[in-house]
N, CA, C and O atoms as a DFTB+ gen file, in Angstrom:
692 C
 N C O
     1  1      92.832     102.495     106.404
     2  2      92.033     101.391     106.888
     3  2      90.640     101.481     106.263
     4  3      89.984     102.521     106.326
     5  1      90.211     100.398     105.674
     6  2      88.909     100.350     105.023
     7  2      87.942      99.605     105.936
     8  3      88.125      98.419     106.209
     9  1      86.919     100.302     106.404
    10  2      85.943      99.738     107.339
    11  2      84.693      99.263     106.606
    12  3      84.541      99.499     105.408
    13  1      83.815      98.604     107.321
    14  2      82.579      98.087     106.723
    15  2      81.673      99.241     106.269
    16  3      81.734     100.335     106.829
    17  1      80.839      98.996     105.261
    18  2      79.961     100.042     104.725
    19  2      78.744     100.285     105.614
    20  3      78.400      99.468     106.469
    21  1      78.113     101.413     105.389
    22  2      76.861     101.735     106.069
    23  2      75.721     100.969     105.404
    24  3      75.820     100.586     104.238
    25  1      74.660     100.752     106.137
    26  2      73.507      99.983     105.659
    27  2      72.928     100.533     104.358
    28  3      72.466      99.767     103.513
    29  1      72.949     101.848     104.194
    30  2      72.368     102.442     102.980
    31  2      73.272     102.293     101.748
    32  3      72.910     102.738     100.659
    33  1      74.433     101.675     101.914
    34  2      75.385     101.524     100.812
    35  2      75.194     100.255      99.989
    36  3      75.933     100.027      99.031
    37  1      74.213      99.424     100.349
    38  2      74.013      98.166      99.633
    39  2      72.570      97.686      99.820
    40  3      71.858      98.150     100.711
    41  1      72.164      96.768      98.981
    42  2      70.823      96.190      99.036
    43  2      70.712      95.247     100.239
    44  3      71.699      94.645     100.662
    45  1      69.510      95.132     100.775
    46  2      69.262      94.266     101.932
    47  2      69.711      92.821     101.703
    48  3      70.097      92.136     102.650
    49  1      69.665      92.361     100.462
    50  2      70.070      90.993     100.132
    51  2      71.467      90.677     100.663
    52  3      71.739      89.547     101.069
    53  1      72.346      91.668     100.660
    54  2      73.742      91.450     101.043
    55  2      74.000      91.590     102.539
    56  3      75.132      91.416     102.991
    57  1      72.964      91.902     103.305
    58  2      73.127      92.101     104.745
    59  2      73.727      90.874     105.429
    60  3      74.589      91.008     106.298
    61  1      73.286      89.700     105.048
    62  2      73.808      88.476     105.686
    63  2      75.315      88.340     105.461
    64  3      76.042      87.925     106.363
    65  1      75.777      88.683     104.281
    66  2      77.221      88.600     103.996
    67  2      77.982      89.629     104.823
    68  3      79.013      89.313     105.417
    69  1      77.482      90.840     104.861
    70  2      78.183      91.919     105.566
    71  2      78.162      91.682     107.076
    72  3      79.125      91.994     107.776
    73  1      77.071      91.136     107.561
    74  2      76.955      90.840     108.997
    75  2      78.000      89.808     109.436
    76  3      78.447      89.839     110.582
    77  1      78.390      88.906     108.553
    78  2      79.375      87.874     108.887
    79  2      80.799      88.411     109.024
    80  3      81.666      87.744     109.589
    81  1      81.034      89.604     108.514
    82  2      82.394      90.143     108.545
    83  2      82.856      90.457     109.962
    84  3      82.103      91.028     110.752
    85  1      84.087      90.087     110.282
    86  2      84.628      90.512     111.576
    87  2      84.952      92.004     111.517
    88  3      85.052      92.583     110.435
    89  1      85.112      92.610     112.667
    90  2      85.536      94.008     112.699
    91  2      86.968      94.087     112.187
    92  3      87.742      93.140     112.327
    93  1      87.310      95.218     111.596
    94  2      88.681      95.409     111.145
    95  2      88.768      95.928     109.733
    96  3      87.758      96.231     109.097
    97  1      89.976      96.026     109.258
    98  2      90.305      96.535     107.934
    99  2      89.917      95.490     106.878
   100  3      90.340      94.336     106.954
   101  1      89.120      95.899     105.909
   102  2      88.676      94.964     104.866
   103  2      89.838      94.368     104.079
   104  3      89.784      93.196     103.703
   105  1      90.867      95.134     103.826
   106  2      92.003      94.588     103.086
   107  2      92.680      93.494     103.909
   108  3      93.048      92.451     103.368
   109  1      92.844      93.719     105.195
   110  2      93.427      92.681     106.055
   111  2      92.532      91.449     106.114
   112  3      93.025      90.321     106.114
   113  1      91.229      91.661     106.163
   114  2      90.297      90.536     106.168
   115  2      90.450      89.731     104.885
   116  3      90.523      88.503     104.931
   117  1      90.500      90.406     103.743
   118  2      90.665      89.718     102.460
   119  2      91.996      88.967     102.398
   120  3      92.055      87.850     101.885
   121  1      93.057      89.573     102.918
   122  2      94.357      88.898     102.937
   123  2      94.326      87.674     103.846
   124  3      94.855      86.620     103.493
   125  1      93.709      87.814     105.015
   126  2      93.602      86.677     105.937
   127  2      92.765      85.553     105.339
   128  3      93.068      84.375     105.528
   129  1      91.721      85.920     104.626
   130  2      90.896      84.901     103.987
   131  2      91.706      84.084     102.989
   132  3      91.495      82.879     102.852
   133  1      92.619      84.726     102.303
   134  2      93.447      84.013     101.333
   135  2      94.282      82.950     102.043
   136  3      94.390      81.826     101.554
   137  1      94.866      83.284     103.174
   138  2      95.635      82.308     103.953
   139  2      94.736      81.189     104.471
   140  3      95.097      80.014     104.408
   141  1      93.574      81.556     104.979
   142  2      92.632      80.564     105.496
   143  2      92.139      79.648     104.379
   144  3      91.964      78.446     104.579
   145  1      91.919      80.225     103.217
   146  2      91.462      79.468     102.056
   147  2      92.495      78.409     101.673
   148  3      92.152      77.259     101.399
   149  1      93.752      78.812     101.658
   150  2      94.832      77.887     101.320
   151  2      94.868      76.737     102.320
   152  3      94.983      75.577     101.925
   153  1      94.771      77.046     103.607
   154  2      94.785      76.007     104.642
   155  2      93.570      75.082     104.516
   156  3      93.695      73.871     104.694
   157  1      92.409      75.639     104.215
   158  2      91.178      74.861     104.112
   159  2      91.225      73.855     102.962
   160  3      90.705      72.746     103.083
   161  1      91.842      74.238     101.857
   162  2      91.771      73.420     100.641
   163  2      93.050      72.630     100.336
   164  3      93.076      71.857      99.379
   165  1      94.082      72.806     101.114
   166  2      95.384      72.206     100.758
   167  2      95.370      70.685     100.694
   168  3      96.130      70.100      99.921
   169  1      94.533      70.036     101.479
   170  2      94.521      68.575     101.505
   171  2      93.386      67.947     100.703
   172  3      93.193      66.732     100.746
   173  1      92.637      68.769      99.973
   174  2      91.539      68.234      99.167
   175  2      92.073      67.440      97.978
   176  3      93.010      67.870      97.305
   177  1      91.482      66.304      97.732
   178  2      91.834      65.516      96.548
   179  2      90.834      65.813      95.431
   180  3      89.786      66.414      95.669
   181  1      91.163      65.390      94.225
   182  2      90.228      65.540      93.102
   183  2      88.906      64.843      93.427
   184  3      87.832      65.393      93.183
   185  1      88.990      63.642      93.974
   186  2      87.774      62.891      94.300
   187  2      86.937      63.643      95.330
   188  3      85.725      63.772      95.159
   189  1      87.556      64.139      96.387
   190  2      86.825      64.888      97.415
   191  2      86.186      66.143      96.831
   192  3      85.089      66.531      97.234
   193  1      86.868      66.774      95.884
   194  2      86.369      68.037      95.333
   195  2      85.115      67.860      94.476
   196  3      84.459      68.840      94.123
   197  1      84.786      66.625      94.146
   198  2      83.577      66.339      93.378
   199  2      82.381      65.994      94.274
   200  3      81.305      65.650      93.784
   201  1      82.585      66.091      95.585
   202  2      81.531      65.787      96.554
   203  2      80.454      66.865      96.553
   204  3      80.750      68.058      96.491
   205  1      79.211      66.427      96.623
   206  2      78.049      67.297      96.803
   207  2      77.244      66.711      97.954
   208  3      77.019      65.501      97.991
   209  1      76.808      67.538      98.888
   210  2      76.151      67.021     100.083
   211  2      74.708      66.585      99.854
   212  3      74.116      65.934     100.715
   213  1      74.133      66.937      98.701
   214  2      72.762      66.528      98.401
   215  2      72.538      66.639      96.894
   216  3      73.208      67.418      96.216
   217  1      71.594      65.856      96.374
   218  2      71.290      65.960      94.943
   219  2      70.891      67.392      94.573
   220  3      70.122      68.037      95.287
   221  1      71.415      67.869      93.469
   222  2      71.095      69.207      92.988
   223  2      71.935      70.309      93.605
   224  3      71.823      71.466      93.200
   225  1      72.774      69.976      94.579
   226  2      73.662      70.966      95.192
   227  2      74.998      70.951      94.461
   228  3      75.394      69.941      93.879
   229  1      75.683      72.087      94.502
   230  2      76.970      72.180      93.834
   231  2      78.003      71.283      94.497
   232  3      77.907      70.970      95.684
   233  1      78.993      70.875      93.709
   234  2      80.140      70.154      94.254
   235  2      81.104      71.176      94.867
   236  3      80.932      72.384      94.703
   237  1      82.101      70.679      95.561
   238  2      83.110      71.573      96.120
   239  2      83.774      72.369      94.997
   240  3      83.990      73.572      95.141
   241  1      84.099      71.716      93.883
   242  2      84.696      72.432      92.747
   243  2      83.775      73.545      92.259
   244  3      84.234      74.642      91.941
   245  1      82.498      73.267      92.201
   246  2      81.547      74.273      91.729
   247  2      81.441      75.435      92.714
   248  3      81.292      76.586      92.304
   249  1      81.515      75.142      93.996
   250  2      81.496      76.218      94.995
   251  2      82.738      77.089      94.828
   252  3      82.644      78.316      94.850
   253  1      83.884      76.469      94.663
   254  2      85.132      77.221      94.470
   255  2      85.034      78.104      93.228
   256  3      85.384      79.283      93.266
   257  1      84.556      77.525      92.130
   258  2      84.401      78.300      90.903
   259  2      83.412      79.439      91.059
   260  3      83.632      80.536      90.546
   261  1      82.327      79.182      91.763
   262  2      81.319      80.218      92.015
   263  2      81.897      81.370      92.836
   264  3      81.653      82.536      92.525
   265  1      82.647      81.055      93.863
   266  2      83.249      82.113      94.686
   267  2      84.152      82.988      93.828
   268  3      84.090      84.215      93.904
   269  1      84.989      82.359      93.015
   270  2      85.907      83.122      92.160
   271  2      85.148      83.949      91.126
   272  3      85.482      85.112      90.902
   273  1      84.129      83.362      90.491
   274  2      83.335      84.109      89.505
   275  2      82.663      85.317      90.145
   276  3      82.697      86.416      89.593
   277  1      82.061      85.115      91.293
   278  2      81.364      86.211      91.965
   279  2      82.342      87.307      92.363
   280  3      82.051      88.492      92.203
   281  1      83.495      86.915      92.878
   282  2      84.483      87.926      93.249
   283  2      84.950      88.697      92.016
   284  3      85.099      89.918      92.066
   285  1      85.176      88.001      90.931
   286  2      85.624      88.667      89.700
   287  2      84.568      89.666      89.218
   288  3      84.910      90.774      88.804
   289  1      83.308      89.287      89.268
   290  2      82.227      90.171      88.832
   291  2      82.105      91.372      89.772
   292  3      81.996      92.511      89.319
   293  1      82.123      91.115      91.071
   294  2      82.021      92.213      92.037
   295  2      83.234      93.137      91.951
   296  3      83.092      94.352      92.088
   297  1      84.414      92.585      91.730
   298  2      85.622      93.413      91.604
   299  2      85.573      94.250      90.327
   300  3      86.058      95.381      90.312
   301  1      84.996      93.711      89.262
   302  2      84.830      94.492      88.035
   303  2      83.883      95.673      88.294
   304  3      84.161      96.799      87.882
   305  1      82.781      95.409      88.969
   306  2      81.855      96.485      89.319
   307  2      82.564      97.525      90.185
   308  3      82.410      98.729      89.979
   309  1      83.339      97.046      91.153
   310  2      84.092      97.914      92.052
   311  2      85.044      98.809      91.258
   312  3      85.107     100.016      91.497
   313  1      85.778      98.225      90.323
   314  2      86.695      98.986      89.474
   315  2      85.933     100.052      88.700
   316  3      86.301     101.227      88.712
   317  1      84.872      99.630      88.032
   318  2      84.122     100.573      87.197
   319  2      83.541     101.722      88.012
   320  3      83.668     102.883      87.622
   321  1      82.908     101.413      89.132
   322  2      82.319     102.471      89.954
   323  2      83.402     103.385      90.521
   324  3      83.200     104.595      90.625
   325  1      84.537     102.819      90.884
   326  2      85.620     103.653      91.426
   327  2      86.164     104.608      90.376
   328  3      86.765     105.628      90.714
   329  1      85.960     104.287      89.119
   330  2      86.413     105.136      88.010
   331  2      85.306     106.049      87.495
   332  3      85.482     106.748      86.497
   333  1      84.166     106.039      88.180
   334  2      83.101     106.963      87.831
   335  2      82.068     106.448      86.853
   336  3      81.278     107.232      86.326
   337  1      82.051     105.165      86.599
   338  2      81.061     104.594      85.676
   339  2      79.649     104.934      86.144
   340  3      79.346     104.857      87.335
   341  1      78.786     105.312      85.193
   342  2      77.412     105.697      85.521
   343  2      76.371     104.689      85.039
   344  3      75.225     104.724      85.487
   345  1      76.754     103.801      84.141
   346  2      75.784     102.812      83.647
   347  2      75.479     101.773      84.718
   348  3      76.326     101.466      85.557
   349  1      74.269     101.236      84.684
   350  2      73.892     100.196      85.632
   351  2      74.461      98.849      85.189
   352  3      74.516      98.542      83.998
   353  1      74.879      98.061      86.162
   354  2      75.387      96.722      85.890
   355  2      74.258      95.719      86.063
   356  3      73.489      95.803      87.020
   357  1      74.156      94.769      85.137
   358  2      73.106      93.758      85.279
   359  2      73.465      92.765      86.383
   360  3      74.617      92.670      86.808
   361  1      72.462      92.038      86.831
   362  2      72.726      90.922      87.734
   363  2      73.351      89.798      86.922
   364  3      73.559      89.928      85.716
   365  1      73.643      88.712      87.585
   366  2      74.118      87.565      86.822
   367  2      73.527      86.292      87.414
   368  3      73.384      86.164      88.630
   369  1      73.188      85.360      86.539
   370  2      72.554      84.118      86.982
   371  2      73.615      83.107      87.430
   372  3      74.169      82.383      86.603
   373  1      73.896      83.057      88.727
   374  2      75.005      82.248      89.203
   375  2      74.846      80.759      88.892
   376  3      75.838      80.091      88.601
   377  1      73.633      80.228      88.947
   378  2      73.456      78.805      88.627
   379  2      73.852      78.490      87.186
   380  3      74.494      77.472      86.928
   381  1      73.473      79.354      86.254
   382  2      73.841      79.068      84.863
   383  2      75.333      79.296      84.623
   384  3      75.935      78.618      83.791
   385  1      75.935      80.247      85.347
   386  2      77.390      80.432      85.228
   387  2      78.111      79.170      85.688
   388  3      79.045      78.708      85.031
   389  1      77.682      78.621      86.800
   390  2      78.308      77.399      87.312
   391  2      78.111      76.265      86.312
   392  3      79.052      75.530      86.011
   393  1      76.912      76.125      85.805
   394  2      76.625      75.060      84.844
   395  2      77.475      75.203      83.581
   396  3      78.084      74.235      83.126
   397  1      77.513      76.399      83.024
   398  2      78.242      76.625      81.774
   399  2      79.762      76.517      81.938
   400  3      80.461      76.173      80.985
   401  1      80.270      76.805      83.121
   402  2      81.714      76.752      83.353
   403  2      82.241      75.325      83.400
   404  3      83.419      75.090      83.133
   405  1      81.386      74.380      83.734
   406  2      81.788      72.976      83.862
   407  2      83.010      72.837      84.780
   408  3      84.009      72.215      84.418
   409  1      82.909      73.424      85.959
   410  2      84.008      73.415      86.917
   411  2      84.473      72.004      87.278
   412  3      85.650      71.805      87.580
   413  1      83.581      71.037      87.250
   414  2      83.971      69.669      87.602
   415  2      84.961      69.055      86.618
   416  3      85.607      68.053      86.925
   417  1      85.076      69.648      85.452
   418  2      86.026      69.150      84.445
   419  2      87.382      69.854      84.540
   420  3      88.321      69.486      83.833
   421  1      87.486      70.836      85.387
   422  2      88.723      71.609      85.553
   423  2      89.502      71.033      86.727
   424  3      88.915      70.762      87.774
   425  1      90.810      70.841      86.579
   426  2      91.590      70.321      87.702
   427  2      91.447      71.219      88.935
   428  3      91.437      72.445      88.824
   429  1      91.341      70.604      90.085
   430  2      91.205      71.339      91.335
   431  2      92.345      72.334      91.510
   432  3      92.123      73.460      91.954
   433  1      93.537      71.934      91.173
   434  2      94.692      72.829      91.339
   435  2      94.515      74.114      90.532
   436  3      94.913      75.186      90.987
   437  1      93.925      74.019      89.346
   438  2      93.703      75.204      88.518
   439  2      92.593      76.081      89.115
   440  3      92.694      77.307      89.084
   441  1      91.557      75.474      89.644
   442  2      90.496      76.253      90.297
   443  2      91.049      77.016      91.498
   444  3      90.692      78.173      91.718
   445  1      91.914      76.374      92.269
   446  2      92.506      77.031      93.432
   447  2      93.483      78.126      93.007
   448  3      93.559      79.177      93.643
   449  1      94.218      77.879      91.944
   450  2      95.119      78.910      91.405
   451  2      94.317      80.121      90.938
   452  3      94.709      81.263      91.178
   453  1      93.202      79.867      90.274
   454  2      92.325      80.941      89.818
   455  2      91.793      81.742      91.000
   456  3      91.808      82.973      90.976
   457  1      91.325      81.049      92.031
   458  2      90.791      81.726      93.208
   459  2      91.842      82.632      93.827
   460  3      91.540      83.763      94.208
   461  1      93.075      82.145      93.932
   462  2      94.170      82.930      94.502
   463  2      94.476      84.149      93.636
   464  3      94.677      85.249      94.152
   465  1      94.512      83.953      92.333
   466  2      94.808      85.063      91.413
   467  2      93.728      86.144      91.485
   468  3      94.030      87.337      91.501
   469  1      92.479      85.713      91.527
   470  2      91.375      86.668      91.608
   471  2      91.474      87.463      92.909
   472  3      91.324      88.684      92.900
   473  1      91.726      86.783      94.022
   474  2      91.817      87.467      95.308
   475  2      92.994      88.433      95.345
   476  3      92.860      89.551      95.842
   477  1      94.135      88.018      94.830
   478  2      95.294      88.924      94.823
   479  2      94.997      90.167      93.989
   480  3      95.381      91.276      94.362
   481  1      94.315      89.982      92.863
   482  2      93.958      91.120      92.016
   483  2      92.992      92.055      92.741
   484  3      93.118      93.276      92.645
   485  1      92.039      91.491      93.460
   486  2      91.083      92.308      94.221
   487  2      91.803      93.134      95.281
   488  3      91.544      94.328      95.432
   489  1      92.698      92.495      96.003
   490  2      93.450      93.190      97.054
   491  2      94.299      94.307      96.464
   492  3      94.332      95.414      97.000
   493  1      94.979      94.020      95.369
   494  2      95.823      95.025      94.720
   495  2      94.982      96.210      94.252
   496  3      95.379      97.362      94.424
   497  1      93.834      95.931      93.667
   498  2      92.939      96.999      93.230
   499  2      92.510      97.855      94.418
   500  3      92.586      99.082      94.354
   501  1      92.067      97.232      95.481
   502  2      91.629      97.997      96.647
   503  2      92.748      98.846      97.227
   504  3      92.519      99.987      97.629
   505  1      93.942      98.307      97.271
   506  2      95.080      99.065      97.809
   507  2      95.400     100.288      96.950
   508  3      95.958     101.267      97.446
   509  1      95.052     100.235      95.676
   510  2      95.384     101.327      94.760
   511  2      94.352     102.450      94.747
   512  3      94.603     103.515      94.183
   513  1      93.200     102.223      95.360
   514  2      92.135     103.223      95.314
   515  2      92.408     104.394      96.246
   516  3      92.953     104.228      97.338
   517  1      92.020     105.572      95.797
   518  2      92.064     106.745      96.652
   519  2      90.885     106.672      97.619
   520  3      89.836     106.138      97.258
   521  1      91.025     107.189      98.822
   522  2      89.948     107.082      99.825
   523  2      88.579     107.562      99.339
   524  3      87.563     106.950      99.671
   525  1      88.532     108.644      98.559
   526  2      87.239     109.154      98.112
   527  2      86.549     108.207      97.127
   528  3      85.328     108.258      96.976
   529  1      87.309     107.352      96.462
   530  2      86.715     106.408      95.507
   531  2      85.831     105.380      96.207
   532  3      84.908     104.844      95.593
   533  1      86.093     105.100      97.464
   534  2      85.322     104.104      98.207
   535  2      83.861     104.508      98.387
   536  3      82.993     103.650      98.549
   537  1      83.590     105.793      98.360
   538  2      82.231     106.288      98.561
   539  2      81.446     106.456      97.267
   540  3      80.259     106.777      97.298
   541  1      82.098     106.241      96.134
   542  2      81.376     106.372      94.866
   543  2      80.315     105.293      94.788
   544  3      80.501     104.170      95.258
   545  1      79.202     105.664      94.184
   546  2      78.098     104.719      94.126
   547  2      77.544     104.620      92.721
   548  3      77.726     105.505      91.885
   549  1      76.877     103.534      92.498
   550  2      76.234     103.293      91.222
   551  2      75.149     102.256      91.418
   552  3      74.745     101.957      92.541
   553  1      74.684     101.712      90.302
   554  2      73.610     100.733      90.363
   555  2      74.070      99.409      89.782
   556  3      74.709      99.345      88.732
   557  1      73.722      98.359      90.504
   558  2      73.978      96.999      90.033
   559  2      72.759      96.158      90.357
   560  3      72.281      96.148      91.491
   561  1      72.265      95.458      89.361
   562  2      71.122      94.578      89.549
   563  2      69.923      95.328      90.153
   564  3      69.184      94.782      90.972
   565  1      69.751      96.575      89.737
   566  2      68.597      97.358      90.160
   567  2      68.726      98.068      91.490
   568  3      67.777      98.718      91.930
   569  1      69.882      97.961      92.149
   570  2      70.041      98.566      93.476
   571  2      71.292      99.418      93.564
   572  3      72.287      99.170      92.883
   573  1      71.219     100.424      94.415
   574  2      72.380     101.277      94.685
   575  2      73.423     100.497      95.479
   576  3      73.094      99.684      96.343
   577  1      74.689     100.765      95.161
   578  2      75.798     100.121      95.864
   579  2      77.014     101.037      95.794
   580  3      77.204     101.759      94.816
   581  1      77.830     101.000      96.837
   582  2      79.072     101.775      96.823
   583  2      80.254     100.851      96.563
   584  3      80.153      99.629      96.679
   585  1      81.364     101.462      96.214
   586  2      82.613     100.727      96.022
   587  2      82.969      99.989      97.308
   588  3      83.328      98.811      97.277
   589  1      82.869     100.680      98.427
   590  2      83.162     100.071      99.719
   591  2      82.272      98.860      99.983
   592  3      82.751      97.827     100.450
   593  1      80.991      98.984      99.689
   594  2      80.071      97.865      99.900
   595  2      80.445      96.669      99.038
   596  3      80.348      95.527      99.489
   597  1      80.867      96.914      97.815
   598  2      81.272      95.802      96.952
   599  2      82.466      95.053      97.544
   600  3      82.520      93.825      97.484
   601  1      83.418      95.785      98.114
   602  2      84.569      95.139      98.761
   603  2      84.102      94.278      99.939
   604  3      84.582      93.161     100.129
   605  1      83.174      94.803     100.715
   606  2      82.654      94.051     101.862
   607  2      81.844      92.837     101.410
   608  3      81.904      91.782     102.042
   609  1      81.095      92.978     100.334
   610  2      80.308      91.863      99.796
   611  2      81.235      90.743      99.348
   612  3      80.944      89.569      99.579
   613  1      82.335      91.089      98.718
   614  2      83.310      90.076      98.288
   615  2      83.781      89.260      99.490
   616  3      83.775      88.029      99.458
   617  1      84.186      89.956     100.543
   618  2      84.689      89.268     101.734
   619  2      83.583      88.462     102.417
   620  3      83.808      87.320     102.818
   621  1      82.404      89.040     102.551
   622  2      81.299      88.358     103.209
   623  2      80.779      87.170     102.421
   624  3      80.389      86.157     103.003
   625  1      80.772      87.288     101.106
   626  2      80.328      86.187     100.248
   627  2      81.244      84.981     100.435
   628  3      80.774      83.849     100.547
   629  1      82.550      85.229     100.470
   630  2      83.466      84.111     100.692
   631  2      83.256      83.502     102.073
   632  3      83.225      82.279     102.210
   633  1      83.111      84.336     103.091
   634  2      82.865      83.818     104.451
   635  2      81.632      82.917     104.473
   636  3      81.640      81.852     105.091
   637  1      80.592      83.349     103.804
   638  2      79.363      82.556     103.747
   639  2      79.637      81.176     103.154
   640  3      79.269      80.157     103.739
   641  1      80.280      81.148     102.000
   642  2      80.499      79.871     101.319
   643  2      81.541      79.002     102.019
   644  3      81.434      77.776     101.988
   645  1      82.529      79.601     102.637
   646  2      83.486      78.812     103.409
   647  2      82.763      78.158     104.588
   648  3      83.042      77.008     104.928
   649  1      81.844      78.882     105.205
   650  2      81.044      78.291     106.276
   651  2      80.237      77.100     105.787
   652  3      80.173      76.068     106.455
   653  1      79.621      77.245     104.619
   654  2      78.858      76.139     104.033
   655  2      79.785      74.977     103.714
   656  3      79.447      73.825     103.987
   657  1      80.946      75.260     103.141
   658  2      81.907      74.189     102.842
   659  2      82.276      73.425     104.112
   660  3      82.299      72.194     104.117
   661  1      82.559      74.149     105.175
   662  2      82.952      73.489     106.440
   663  2      81.813      72.661     107.017
   664  3      82.024      71.528     107.449
   665  1      80.615      73.216     107.027
   666  2      79.481      72.558     107.673
   667  2      78.887      71.413     106.861
   668  3      78.513      70.385     107.426
   669  1      78.796      71.576     105.562
   670  2      78.044      70.617     104.760
   671  2      78.895      69.765     103.826
   672  3      78.422      68.749     103.317
   673  1      80.116      70.155     103.600
   674  2      80.950      69.404     102.665
   675  2      82.135      68.728     103.344
   676  3      82.312      67.515     103.228
   677  1      82.924      69.490     104.035
   678  2      84.184      68.951     104.552
   679  2      83.973      68.064     105.772
   680  3      84.801      67.196     106.050
   681  1      82.888      68.264     106.500
   682  2      82.588      67.392     107.635
   683  2      82.045      66.056     107.149
   684  3      82.199      65.040     107.826
   685  1      81.402      66.049     105.965
   686  2      80.761      64.850     105.466
   687  2      81.527      64.184     104.332
   688  3      81.398      62.981     104.107
   689  1      82.338      64.987     103.609
   690  2      83.020      64.466     102.418
   691  2      84.093      63.582     102.800
   692  3      84.786      63.043     101.937
């Protein structure tokens, strides 16, 4: 059972994401999120997926792409740190990643397929780790982080954005 990380295992910036996590096994949380994600997005149309709740805000497609990109980056960091990597990982400019990806030009079905594939890969990776690997730490974007914290950040980041989707997009779109 993989539990939430200690406060000293991640930068304060990620506290909001980690605080949103329910109690329980992180792998089960990630698996449940995949089911919830499928239910949340199953009835979205292409037109609905291009909705943005305000000028300058991302569309639903862009939010989906951002969640998948962030998970892929965090899972890569998680893999590397679990294998003993010592080099620091740079931050990444999420706004420019979203802009350069042109998610609005990608079919919604492909974005959802990508999100599912990324999540399944993350879960499989976590299931394969030895318990001691979860405590390995390194530096990303100038701050110390553990493998365990990265797993929790992935889950909390999705919870955050799903909340935003429900409150600001799906209620109004």
